N, C-alpha and C positions, 0 to 999 in steps of 0.2 A: 296846906299854903306855899310850898314849894311847888307843888303841882301846879296849881291854879298860876302862879307866877310862870310859869313854862308855858302853859297855855298863851297865856297875855303875851308875851315874850316872842311866839311865833312869828316869822315872817311872812309877806303876804306872797311869796315865789313858793312857800311848802304848799300853797292853795292853787298854784299854776301847772301842777306838775299834771303832763298829758291833755293839758289845755291846746287846741287847734291855733294855728296863727291866726290873727283876725284879719279878716275881709275887708276892704275898705274901697270908698269912693272918692271922688275929687269935690271939693265944693266949688269946681268950675263945672260938674257933671250938671244933668237936667232931671228933674223929677221922673222923666220915662226911664233917665239911667237907673234911676233908685229902684224904681219899680221891677225892672228886669232884672236888676240884682239881685232881688228879694225873692223873685221868683226862682229864678235859677239854681239859688242855694236853697233855699227853702229854710233862710233863717228868719227869726225873729225881727230883728235891727240888724241892719246894715251902719257901720262907723263910716263917719263923713270927716276927712282930712283938710287942712288949711293947703295943703301941696297938689301936685298933679297926680299924684301916685292912685291909682285906680285899678279894681280890675276890669274895668270897660274897656281897657286899651292892654297893648302888650306891655309886659314888664318892659321889656329890653329899651323900647322908647321913654317908658316913664323914669328910668333912672337916669337917662341922659337929660331929661326936661325941665329937672329942677335943680339949681345951681347948690354943690355939694355942701355949701356954708350953712343952707338954709335949713331954718329948724323944723321939722315936720313934727305937724301935732293934731292928734286928734279934738275937734271943735263940739262933735255933737253925732248924734244917732238918727236913724230913721226907720219908720217902720211901715206898716201897710195899713194901721190907723192914722197916722201922720197925712199919707196919702188919700186916702178916704175921704177926712174930714175935708182936705182942700179940695178935692175935687167935688163937694156936696155943695160948697159956696155957691151962692145966687151966680156971682160971676161967672163961675165956670162950668155952670149944668150946660149951659147952650155951647160952649165951644173948648170942652175936652181935651182933646187933641191940642189946641193952642197952651190950655193950662198944664198939661204934660212936659211941654216945652220949657216952662219957666227954670230956674236956677233952683237946683236942692235947697240953697242958703233960706229961700223961703218958705221953707217948713221948720228951717231951724230958729227962724225968728217968730214964727209964729207960736210957739210954743215952749219959749225961753231954753231950749235943747242945751243950748250950750251949761247949764248950770249940771247936768244930769250924768254928765263923764268928766273925771278927772286922772290925770296923767299922776302915777305914784311910782316910787322908787321900789325895786325888786326888793330890799332887804328893810323897807318899812315894817313896822310890827305892825299885828292884830289890831292892835287898838288905835292903830292909828288908821288903819282901813272901817273898824265901825264908825271912830269918829268923823270919818268923810261919810260915811252911810246914812249916820243919825241926820247930818246937815241936810240931806237929800241926795244924794250922790247915788247915782245907779248904778254906773257900772265905772270900774275902778279899771285905767287902761295902764298896762305893765309890761315890759320889755321882757322876752322871753331870754334867760342867760344864754350868752352865747359860748357855750360848751360843745363839747366835739358831737354830742349826741342829735345836735341842733342844726349843726351846719350842714349844707346840702349843697351838692355838685351844682354846677351851671345848667345842664340839663334837665334834673329835678326838679330846681327852682322852675323854671320857666314853665313847668307842666303842673307847677301847685297853683292853688290857690292865693294863696299867701302874698305878701306886698312887703317887699325889701325896701326901709325907707333909706333917707340919705346918709344916717347913723351907721348902717350895715346891719339893723337888728330885726327881726320879728318880733311882733305886740300879740300881747292876747289880752283878753279882760277879765276880769271878775266881777258878778252880777250880787246883788243882796243874797240870791238864791244859794250861792256858792258860798257867801260865807256863814249863813244862816244854816247851814247844812253843817258845816265843819263845826259850829257851836254845838249842834244838836248832838256830833258824834261824842263830844266831851261834858253831856249836859249832867254827869254826875258829879264833876269837878264845880257846880255851882249850887251843889245841896243846901238849905232847903228850898232856895227859890223856885227852881221850875215848877215846885208841887203849890205853889202859890196861885190862887184865882187870879184870872186876868181882872177880875171888879177890883181887887185886893190892890194889885200892884198897880193901879189906874191907868192901865194903858188904851181902854176902851175908847175910842173916839166918835164922839156923838155930833162934832159943828166941822173944824177943816177939812176933813179928809172923806166926810160922806156925803156921796151926791147920791139925790133921789127922785125918782121920775114913776109919775102914775102910769099906771096900766094904759089906759086911754090917750095919753099925751101924746102928740104927733114926735115919730121918732127921730125928725130933725131938729127936736130941741135938744137932743141928746147929744148933739156935734159937739158945740162947745163945754158942756161940762165932761166930755170924753178926753178932749184936750186936756183939761187940767187934770182929769183922772190919770192919767199917764204920767205927769208930771211929781203928783203923789202916790204915784205905784199902788193906786184902787182901782174901784171900778166905779158903775153907776147902778144901784137898786132900784128894782121896779117894784112897787109897793101896789095894794089896793086901796080903796077909800077909808078902809080901816086902821092903813099903817102898816100889816103883815106885809110881809118880804114874801114875793111870787117868786120871780127870776133876777137876774141880773143881765145889764149889756156891759161886757169887761173887755177891755182890749186885748187880753188873750186871746178871746172867743175871734173878733174882728180881726185878728192877726191871723185867723186862719182861711180869711176869705181874700177877694181880690176886689179888684175896679169894679167887677160886675153887681157888687151889692149896691153901690151909688144909688139907683133910682130908687130902690126899696126903700133907703137911709130918707132921701127925699120927701118919696107921698107915702109911705105906709105908718098905720100908728106903733106906737111902741110893742101892743101885740101881735099886732099883724109880721113885725119885724121878725120879731123873737120866734115866730111859728117859720119863719122864712128862714130864720138860720137851724132851728132846729130839725126842720125837715129836709132842707135842702132846696126850698125853691116852695112857695106856697100854691097849694091845690086848686084854686081858684086861678086859670090862667089869665080871668079878667082882670086880675091885679096886676100879673105881667105886664098886660097889654095897655093898663093905665100908667105904669110907672112910666113905659114907653115913651105914650103920647106926651106926659108931663114934663121931660125934660130931654126930648126931642132925640128920644133914642138912635134914629138913624144914622147920627151922627159921632154916635159914640163910638171911640178906639177900639180896635182889638189887638191883643199880644198874643192871639194865636198864631196857627202857622197858616190856617185860611182866614178867611173873610166874609163866608156867610153870615147871616141874622143867627143860626141856630147856635154858630161858633161863639159870638158874640155876646148871645143871651141863651144859653142851653135853659133847658125847660125842667131840668131835671129826670129825664126819661134815660134809660139805660144805664142809670148810676150817675150820669154826668150832672151836676149839682151847679145849678146858676150862682154865679158869685162866688164861688169857692175854688181855693187854690189846691193844688194836688197834697198839701198836708193835713191831719187828720184833725177833723172839726169838731170842737169841743162844744158841748151842749151847753143852754143857757142856764141851767139850773144851780141855783148861788150855793156857796160851801158855808156851813153855818154853825155856829156854837155858841156857847151859851155865857152870862156873868161868873159864874163860878165854873166854867174850865180851867184847867190848869193852864200854865203857859208850856208847858209840854206839850202838853196835847193838842194845842192850837199849833205850835210849830210844826210838830207831824202834821196835822191836817193841810196845813198850807203847803206843804212840801212833798206829802202824797200828790196833792192835786197840781202843781206846778203852778202855784199862785202867791202873791206875795201879802195875801191878805184873807181875812176873814170875817164873814158877817155876825154880828151878835146878835142874838134874838133872844125872847122870852119863852116860856113853852108855849104860848097860844102862837108863836110865830111873828108877834109885834117887834119890829126891826127896832133895835135900842143904840147900836153904832157899830163900828168897823175895828179890828186889829190888823193893823199893819208890820208889815218889817220893821220898818223907820221906828215905830213904837215900841217894837221888841228889843231895838239897838238902843235905844233911850236907859230899859233896864240894864241889859250887858254894859254898858257902857259904865253908869253909876256904879256897878259892882266891880268893875277893872279899878274905878279910880279908889274905892271904899280899902282895893287891897294894898293901892302903891303909897 
C-alpha cells in the first residue's frame, strides 16, 4: 500500500525531466504561419498562445511586444490534420492561398481545441493529471522549474526554439502518452488489475469514440469525423460491408502528410485515399490529374523553395511522395486487440505503436469497438480513489 501511495503522490514535474521547451505560435499568427512552423520543426502539434510570443518572430521583439503584467497562456494546439481539414472545406478549395491567410484562431474554434490543453502547476500530483486527462485534456502545460540547469545565457536563448514568456519561464507539455508510459513503468503496483481483460473492465467503447467509414465511401466524408476523432484522441475505422475492420484513417497518419494531400481527400474514395497514403501516391496518374482538375490545382500554393508544378504536386518518383512531409509516414494498417486481451497488453500495444487507442475485433475481424487512453485513465483513476 505504501508503494501504491508513493506512485499516486508523484508530482507531474517528475515526468517533465528531459522535456524540451515548448515551441509556440501566437493567436495573431495565420494558418500559413502554423503550417510553416509544423513543417520546419516536424512537431505533431504546435501550441497556440494568447500573447504575441511566437517562433515566427524574433524573440527580442516578442519580449517587448507584450506588457509585462500580461498573463501569457496556452489556449490550444494545432496539427497538420486541422489544416488539411480546413483546406478541404468547399469554400477553401478554390482559393487556398486566401484560406491560409486566415487567423489560426479559426482552427481553434472549429474543433473545440481549447478544451484539449490545460495549464497545471509543476507540484500537481499524478492523480490530478490523470483526472484532467480522464476529462478529455490531451496536453498539460507545465512551467519548467527555474533551476540552474534550465537557465540560459541571452545568446543561447536567442539561438533556441523555446519561447520565454512574460513570467520569464519556459514551458513544456505532458501528453496522455507520457502519463500512460509512466503508469506502465509502475504497472506491478496495480496488480491484479493489469491482468484483467478489457471486456471485464468495461473500457471497450462501441459508441461515442468509435467512428466508422466504408471502404467505398468518399474520403471527403471523413473530414468532419476526423475533426471529432482528434478531440476524442481516437481514429476512423474503415470496414467492409460485413463490418470487418480493413484499415483506418488516423490523425497520426495524416499528420505525416502535408497540404498536398487535400485534392486526394476531396476527390478520392476512402479506398483510393488509403492506397495513396500507403504507396506515397496513386500508381494511376490519371487520378492525380483528376484531383488537380476538380480542385483547381493550378492555384494551389507551394511552401517549397521552388514553384514548379512537380514541386507542388510531386508524382512519387525518385522517392519524393506527393502530399507527404519529411517525417516518417505511418501506413494505414490498424492496430487491433481482442475483448479478452488484458489491460497491460493493450497498453503495451498502444505505446509501442505511438497511438492513443487500439481497435477491438472478434477473431473473424469484425469490429467490436475501441479502447482509448481516456478509457484506461478511468480505470487508474478509480483505482487511486479506492486507495485514498
